[in-house]
C-alpha positions as CSV (number, residue, x, y, z in Angstrom):
1,M,-0.1,0.0,0.0
2,K,1.6,3.2,-1.2
3,E,2.5,6.0,1.5
4,Y,2.4,9.5,0.4
5,K,4.5,12.3,2.0
6,T,2.9,15.2,0.1
7,I,0.9,17.0,2.8
8,T,0.9,20.6,1.7
9,R,-1.3,22.2,4.3
10,I,-2.9,21.5,7.7
11,A,-6.0,23.5,8.7
12,G,-7.9,22.8,11.9
13,P,-8.9,19.0,11.8
14,L,-8.0,18.8,8.0
15,I,-4.9,17.9,6.0
16,F,-4.5,18.6,2.3
17,V,-2.6,15.9,0.3
18,E,-1.5,16.5,-3.4
19,N,-0.2,14.2,-6.2
20,T,-2.0,11.1,-5.0
21,D,-3.4,8.3,-7.2
22,K,-7.2,8.0,-7.6
23,V,-8.8,8.1,-4.1
24,A,-12.5,7.6,-3.3
25,Y,-14.7,9.8,-1.2
26,N,-15.1,8.5,2.4
27,D,-12.0,6.2,2.1
28,L,-10.4,5.6,5.4
29,V,-6.7,6.9,5.9
30,K,-3.9,6.1,8.2
31,I,-1.4,8.9,9.0
32,R,2.0,7.8,10.4
33,L,3.6,10.8,12.5
34,P,7.3,11.3,12.6
35,D,7.5,9.7,16.1
36,G,5.8,6.5,14.7
37,K,2.2,7.1,16.1
38,I,-0.7,6.3,13.9
39,K,-3.7,8.6,13.4
40,N,-6.9,7.7,11.5
41,G,-8.8,9.9,9.1
42,Q,-11.4,9.9,6.3
43,V,-11.3,11.4,2.8
44,L,-13.7,14.4,2.9
45,D,-13.1,15.7,-0.6
46,T,-11.2,14.5,-3.7
47,S,-10.1,16.0,-7.0
48,E,-7.6,15.6,-9.6
49,D,-4.7,17.5,-7.8
50,M,-5.8,17.6,-4.1
51,V,-7.3,15.2,-1.5
52,V,-8.8,16.6,1.7
53,V,-8.5,14.3,4.7
54,Q,-10.3,14.8,8.0
55,I,-8.4,13.5,11.0
56,F,-10.5,11.8,13.8
57,E,-8.0,12.3,16.7
58,G,-7.0,16.0,15.7
59,T,-4.0,17.1,13.7
60,S,-1.6,17.9,16.7
61,G,1.8,16.1,16.0
62,I,1.1,15.9,12.2
63,D,3.6,17.7,9.9
64,K,4.5,17.7,6.3
65,S,6.9,14.8,6.7
66,S,4.1,12.5,8.1
67,G,3.2,9.6,5.8
68,V,-0.4,9.1,4.6
69,K,-1.8,5.8,3.4
70,F,-5.3,5.4,1.8
71,L,-6.9,2.1,2.8
72,G,-9.4,1.7,0.0
73,E,-12.4,1.0,2.5
74,T,-14.9,3.0,4.3
75,L,-15.7,3.4,7.9
76,K,-17.7,0.4,9.2
77,L,-19.5,-0.4,12.5
78,S,-18.9,-3.8,14.1
79,C,-22.5,-5.0,14.6
80,S,-23.7,-7.7,16.9
81,K,-26.7,-8.3,19.2
82,D,-24.2,-8.1,21.9
83,M,-24.2,-4.3,21.4
84,L,-27.4,-4.3,23.6
85,G,-26.4,-3.2,27.2
86,R,-23.2,-1.5,26.1
87,I,-22.0,2.0,26.3
88,L,-19.7,3.0,23.4
89,N,-17.9,6.3,22.4
90,G,-18.9,8.3,19.2
91,A,-16.7,6.2,17.0
92,G,-18.4,3.0,18.3
93,K,-15.7,1.7,20.6
94,P,-16.6,0.4,24.1
95,I,-16.0,2.7,27.0
96,D,-17.8,0.8,29.7
97,D,-14.9,-1.4,30.7
98,G,-16.4,-4.4,28.8
99,S,-14.8,-6.5,26.2
100,E,-14.6,-5.7,22.5
101,I,-17.7,-6.4,20.6
102,I,-17.2,-9.4,18.3
103,P,-19.1,-8.6,15.1
104,D,-21.6,-10.7,13.3
105,K,-21.5,-8.3,10.6
106,K,-19.5,-5.1,9.7
107,M,-21.9,-2.4,8.2
108,D,-21.0,0.8,6.3
109,I,-22.1,3.7,8.5
110,T,-23.0,5.8,5.5
111,G,-26.2,3.9,5.1
112,A,-28.9,5.1,2.7
113,A,-32.4,6.8,2.9
114,I,-35.3,4.3,2.5
115,N,-36.8,4.3,-1.1
116,P,-40.2,6.1,-0.8
117,Y,-41.7,3.3,-2.9
118,A,-40.5,0.6,-0.4
119,R,-41.8,2.6,2.7
120,E,-44.6,1.0,4.8
121,K,-47.1,3.5,6.0
122,P,-46.7,4.1,9.7
123,S,-49.7,3.1,11.9
124,D,-48.7,1.8,15.2
125,F,-48.8,3.9,18.3
126,I,-45.8,4.1,20.6
127,Q,-46.6,4.9,24.2
128,T,-43.9,7.3,25.8
129,G,-45.7,7.7,29.1
130,I,-45.7,11.5,28.8
131,S,-49.2,12.9,28.4
132,T,-48.5,15.9,26.1
133,I,-46.7,13.6,23.7
134,D,-49.1,10.6,23.8
135,A,-52.4,12.5,23.8
136,T,-51.9,15.6,21.6
137,N,-48.6,14.9,19.7
138,T,-48.7,11.1,19.3
139,L,-45.5,9.3,18.3
140,V,-46.2,6.6,15.6
141,R,-43.8,3.6,14.8
142,G,-41.5,4.7,11.9
143,Q,-41.9,8.4,12.5
144,K,-39.3,11.1,13.0
145,L,-40.5,13.6,15.6
146,P,-37.9,16.1,16.8
147,I,-37.9,17.9,20.2
148,F,-37.1,21.7,19.9
149,S,-35.7,22.8,23.1
150,G,-33.7,25.8,24.5
151,S,-30.6,26.1,26.4
152,G,-31.1,25.2,30.0
153,L,-34.4,23.3,29.3
154,P,-34.7,19.8,30.5
155,H,-34.6,18.0,27.1
156,N,-32.0,15.5,28.4
157,E,-34.4,14.5,31.3
158,I,-37.2,14.0,28.9
159,A,-34.9,12.1,26.5
160,L,-33.9,9.7,29.4
161,Q,-37.6,9.4,30.4
162,I,-38.7,8.4,26.9
163,A,-35.8,5.9,26.8
164,R,-37.0,4.3,30.0
165,Q,-40.8,4.3,29.3
166,A,-41.3,3.9,25.5
167,K,-43.3,0.8,24.6
168,V,-45.7,-0.5,22.0
169,I,-48.8,-1.4,24.0
170,G,-50.8,-4.6,23.2
171,E,-47.8,-6.3,21.6
172,D,-45.0,-8.4,22.9
173,V,-42.4,-7.1,20.5
174,N,-38.6,-6.8,20.6
175,F,-38.1,-3.2,21.4
176,A,-34.6,-1.5,21.6
177,I,-33.4,2.0,22.3
178,I,-30.4,3.6,20.5
179,F,-29.3,6.7,22.5
180,A,-26.8,8.8,20.8
181,A,-25.4,12.0,22.7
182,M,-23.2,14.4,20.9
183,G,-21.0,17.1,22.3
184,I,-21.9,16.6,26.0
185,T,-19.9,17.3,29.0
186,N,-18.3,14.7,31.2
187,E,-20.9,15.4,33.9
188,E,-23.7,15.0,31.5
189,A,-22.1,11.7,30.2
190,Q,-21.9,10.4,33.8
191,Y,-25.5,11.4,34.4
192,F,-26.7,9.5,31.3
193,M,-24.7,6.4,32.2
194,N,-25.9,6.3,35.8
195,D,-29.5,6.8,34.8
196,F,-29.4,4.0,32.2
197,E,-27.6,1.6,34.6
198,Q,-29.8,2.3,37.7
199,T,-33.2,2.1,35.9
200,G,-32.4,-1.0,34.1
201,A,-33.0,0.7,30.6
202,L,-29.5,-0.1,29.6
203,E,-30.5,-3.8,29.1
204,R,-32.4,-3.0,26.0
205,S,-30.3,0.1,24.8
206,V,-27.1,0.7,23.0
207,V,-25.6,4.1,24.1
208,F,-23.2,6.2,22.1
209,L,-21.5,9.1,23.9
210,N,-19.5,11.7,22.2
211,L,-18.0,14.3,24.6
212,A,-17.4,18.0,24.2
213,D,-13.6,17.5,24.3
214,D,-13.8,14.8,21.6
215,P,-12.8,15.8,18.0
216,A,-15.4,17.6,16.0
217,I,-15.0,15.0,13.3
218,E,-16.1,12.2,15.6
219,R,-19.3,14.2,16.3
220,L,-20.2,14.0,12.6
221,V,-19.8,10.2,12.8
222,T,-21.8,9.5,16.1
223,P,-25.3,9.7,14.6
224,K,-24.4,7.6,11.6
225,M,-23.0,5.0,13.8
226,A,-26.1,5.1,16.0
227,L,-28.4,4.7,13.0
228,T,-26.3,1.8,11.5
229,A,-26.7,0.0,14.8
230,A,-30.4,0.6,14.6
231,E,-30.6,-0.6,11.0
232,Y,-28.7,-3.8,12.1
233,L,-31.1,-4.5,15.0
234,A,-34.3,-3.5,13.0
235,Y,-33.5,-5.4,9.7
236,E,-31.3,-8.2,10.8
237,H,-33.1,-9.1,14.0
238,D,-36.7,-7.9,13.4
239,M,-36.5,-5.4,16.3
240,H,-38.5,-2.2,16.7
241,V,-35.9,0.4,17.4
242,L,-36.3,4.0,18.9
243,V,-33.3,6.2,18.1
244,I,-32.9,9.2,20.4
245,L,-30.3,11.8,19.1
246,T,-29.2,14.7,21.4
247,D,-28.1,17.3,20.6
248,L,-28.3,17.7,16.8
249,T,-27.3,21.5,17.3
250,N,-23.7,20.3,18.4
251,Y,-23.6,18.1,15.3
252,C,-24.5,21.1,13.1
253,E,-21.9,23.3,14.8
254,S,-19.2,20.7,14.0
255,L,-20.4,20.7,10.3
256,R,-19.9,24.5,10.4
257,E,-16.4,24.2,11.9
258,I,-15.4,21.6,9.3
259,G,-16.9,23.8,6.5
260,A,-14.8,26.9,7.9
261,A,-11.6,24.7,7.8
262,R,-12.2,23.8,4.2
263,E,-12.9,27.5,3.3
264,E,-16.3,26.7,1.9
265,V,-18.6,29.5,1.0
266,P,-21.0,29.8,4.0
267,G,-24.8,29.6,3.8
268,R,-27.2,31.0,6.3
269,R,-25.5,32.2,9.5
270,G,-22.3,30.6,8.5
271,Y,-23.6,27.0,8.2
272,P,-22.6,25.1,5.0
273,G,-25.2,25.3,2.1
274,Y,-25.5,21.4,2.1
275,M,-26.7,21.3,5.8
276,Y,-30.2,20.6,4.7
277,T,-29.1,17.6,2.6
278,D,-26.7,16.4,5.4
279,L,-29.6,16.4,8.0
280,A,-31.8,14.7,5.7
281,T,-29.3,11.8,5.3
282,I,-29.9,11.3,9.1
283,Y,-33.6,11.8,9.4
284,E,-34.5,9.9,6.4
285,R,-33.0,6.6,7.7
286,A,-36.1,6.3,10.0
287,G,-39.1,4.4,8.8
288,M,-40.6,1.0,7.9
289,I,-39.8,-1.2,5.0
290,K,-42.4,-3.2,3.2
291,G,-41.9,-6.9,3.9
292,R,-39.5,-6.4,6.9
293,K,-40.7,-6.8,10.5
294,G,-38.4,-4.4,12.1
295,S,-38.7,-0.5,12.2
296,I,-36.8,2.6,13.1
297,T,-38.5,5.5,14.9
298,Q,-36.4,8.8,15.5
299,F,-36.5,11.3,18.3
300,P,-33.9,13.9,17.3
301,I,-33.4,16.6,20.0
302,L,-31.9,20.1,19.3
303,T,-31.5,23.3,21.2
304,M,-32.7,26.4,19.3
305,I,-30.0,29.0,19.7
306,G,-31.6,32.2,21.3
307,D,-34.9,30.2,21.5
308,D,-35.3,31.1,17.9
309,I,-37.4,28.5,15.9
310,T,-36.6,30.3,12.7
311,H,-32.9,29.4,13.2
312,P,-31.5,27.4,10.2
313,I,-31.2,24.2,12.4
314,P,-34.8,23.9,13.6
315,D,-36.0,25.5,10.4
316,L,-34.4,23.0,8.1
317,T,-35.3,20.1,10.6
318,G,-39.0,21.2,10.4
319,Y,-39.1,20.7,6.6
320,I,-37.6,17.2,6.9
321,T,-39.3,15.6,9.9
322,E,-42.9,14.8,10.5
323,G,-43.7,17.4,13.2
324,Q,-42.0,18.8,16.3
325,I,-42.3,18.8,20.1
326,V,-41.6,22.4,21.4
327,L,-40.4,23.0,24.9
328,S,-41.6,26.3,26.6
329,R,-39.3,28.5,28.8
330,E,-42.4,30.0,30.3
331,L,-43.7,26.6,31.6
332,H,-40.2,25.7,32.8
333,R,-40.1,29.0,34.9
334,K,-43.5,27.9,36.5
335,G,-41.8,24.7,37.6
336,I,-43.8,22.6,35.3
337,Y,-42.1,19.4,34.0
338,P,-42.0,18.4,31.2
339,P,-42.6,21.9,29.8
340,V,-44.1,20.8,26.5
341,D,-46.0,23.6,24.7
342,V,-48.8,21.8,23.0
343,L,-49.9,24.9,20.9
344,P,-46.8,25.0,18.6
345,S,-46.2,21.4,18.8
346,L,-47.4,19.0,16.1
347,S,-47.3,15.3,15.1
348,R,-48.2,15.0,11.5
349,L,-48.6,11.3,11.6
350,M,-50.8,11.4,14.8
351,N,-53.9,10.3,13.1
352,L,-52.4,7.1,11.6
353,G,-51.7,5.7,15.0
354,I,-54.6,6.6,17.2
355,G,-58.3,5.7,17.4
356,K,-60.3,2.6,18.1
357,G,-58.3,-0.5,18.2
358,K,-55.1,1.3,18.6
359,T,-55.5,3.8,21.6
360,R,-59.2,4.7,22.1
361,D,-62.1,5.9,20.3
362,D,-62.3,9.3,21.9
363,H,-58.5,10.0,21.5
364,K,-58.8,12.5,18.5
365,A,-61.8,14.3,19.9
366,V,-60.2,14.7,23.4
367,S,-57.0,16.0,21.8
368,D,-58.9,18.6,19.7
369,Q,-60.9,19.7,22.7
370,L,-58.0,20.0,25.0
371,Y,-56.1,22.1,22.4
372,A,-59.1,24.4,21.6
373,N,-59.8,25.2,25.3
374,Y,-56.1,25.7,26.2
375,A,-55.6,27.9,23.2
376,E,-58.6,30.1,24.2
377,G,-57.7,30.1,27.9
378,R,-54.0,31.2,27.0
379,D,-55.5,34.0,24.9
380,L,-57.7,35.2,27.8
381,R,-54.6,35.7,30.0
382,G,-53.6,38.7,27.9
383,L,-57.1,40.1,28.1
384,V,-57.2,39.6,32.1
385,A,-53.9,41.6,32.3
386,I,-55.7,44.6,30.8
387,V,-59.4,44.5,32.0
388,G,-59.2,42.1,35.0
389,E,-60.9,38.7,35.6
390,E,-64.0,40.4,36.9
391,S,-64.9,41.7,33.4
392,L,-64.9,38.1,31.8
393,S,-68.1,36.2,31.2
394,D,-68.7,32.9,33.0
395,K,-67.7,30.9,30.0
396,D,-64.3,32.8,29.6
397,K,-63.7,32.5,33.3
398,R,-64.1,28.7,33.0
399,L,-61.6,28.7,30.0
400,L,-59.1,30.8,31.9
401,H,-59.2,28.3,34.9
402,F,-59.1,25.3,32.4
403,A,-55.8,26.6,31.0
404,Q,-54.4,26.8,34.5
405,E,-55.6,23.3,35.4
406,F,-54.4,21.8,32.2
407,E,-50.8,23.0,32.9
408,E,-51.0,21.9,36.5
409,K,-52.8,18.4,36.1
410,F,-52.3,17.3,32.4
411,V,-48.9,18.8,31.3
412,K,-47.2,18.5,34.7
413,Q,-46.0,15.0,35.8
414,S,-42.9,13.7,37.7
415,K,-39.8,12.5,35.9
416,R,-40.5,8.9,37.0
417,E,-44.3,8.9,36.2
418,D,-45.2,6.5,33.4
419,R,-48.8,7.3,32.5
420,S,-50.6,5.0,30.3
421,I,-52.8,6.5,27.4
422,Q,-55.8,5.4,29.3
423,K,-54.8,7.5,32.4
424,T,-53.9,10.4,30.2
425,L,-57.4,10.4,28.5
426,K,-59.0,10.0,32.0
427,I,-57.2,13.2,33.2
428,G,-58.5,14.9,30.0
429,W,-62.1,13.9,30.8
430,E,-61.7,15.0,34.5
431,L,-60.8,18.5,33.1
432,F,-63.8,18.6,30.9
433,S,-66.1,17.6,33.7
434,K,-65.9,21.3,35.0
435,I,-67.2,22.5,31.6
436,P,-70.9,22.1,30.6
437,Q,-71.2,19.4,27.9
438,N,-72.8,21.8,25.3
439,E,-69.4,23.7,25.3
440,L,-67.5,20.6,24.4
441,T,-68.1,21.4,20.7
442,R,-65.0,19.4,19.4
443,I,-66.5,16.1,20.9
444,D,-69.2,14.0,19.2
445,P,-72.4,13.8,21.4
446,K,-72.1,10.0,21.5
447,L,-68.5,10.2,23.1
448,R,-69.6,12.8,25.5
449,E,-72.4,10.5,26.6
450,K,-70.1,7.6,26.9
451,Y,-67.2,9.3,28.8
452,Y,-68.5,12.7,30.3
453,G,-68.6,12.5,34.1
454,K,-67.7,8.8,34.2
């Protein structure tokens, strides 16, 4: 295997090598330092006169006399069912003091988006145990449903709660969690590991942890590693896999860092113009394939910089995914957990996974009525600040109090509380019991007769 000593430039995590033979995009690379140490990299860009290589361990120690070898193969993950219960780093290497994973199969981490023609229509309800998701923004098997958070909001706690509690009710199925954290601190990593181990969730999980002080290049590999593990479990072992990715904002920051090192022309707010395509290569690996028993469902989590939902990362994510769960700083300040704001939240596939035989016949009606009453009650708070509560009609007072009770009883629950969909809908009807039946205009009279006051 030919070794080149033609490094012309080193910029951030990148090295530029000229006068090479033909090299393929994404090829793995070994770099031999002058002191004999070996570093690993991957081809990021290739042309007739120059090859750009990204270095996984950082470029410190590399100089123009370092030797570069192109291995002619792409980055692969060693896959085995023994991955379940293991904690790996962002590059797929064990960090839990366990043995190396003996692979049944080595899979290319690049993967591929599922052909739209081969996609199965999602239709199965996944219960997360969180009322605001299960009732009003239902997660359906095969869906990609992101959580839009802000810095300082408890998105990590919500991610862990979903990892502990997620299940498909009414079915005895192989259910697995792939949890990938990118750019987290050592403290957060310890918190994640302790929670998984203490609650027993680790038994059915594969955890990938990329730390803030790990190279930016590794951060770009982590979600692809996680999704490759998910595809192996889903399509080789017929498992239903829930993939939780946190925090995609750190991933996009690494994309921007690499783009700057390559001196690319920046797009919106300095992010590379291909960020939309890059995010799509992650999100579109979720779904179900016709004729296959397994499935991949995604819960990407991202922090909105400056709480700005029009920021490029949430904006582009919203185009690709099937809805969003939005966390509210106002609810968080009130001490309400989880601070999910149901008004801007949306699950586009919700109607495919609810109703008679899946959740309950009144699910859609209860969701619509809760949303309508809460929206009106929230609007009235602004009016009360101007004219006072005494000026409101009896109906408006009921809606104002409904909004308060909705936040305190329906939205608010403890971090260890796993509510069934039956209990969630029961709480909804308890809130409706304080409103006259004729004001529940979003609910069919037959359903009101069946459930009202029961």
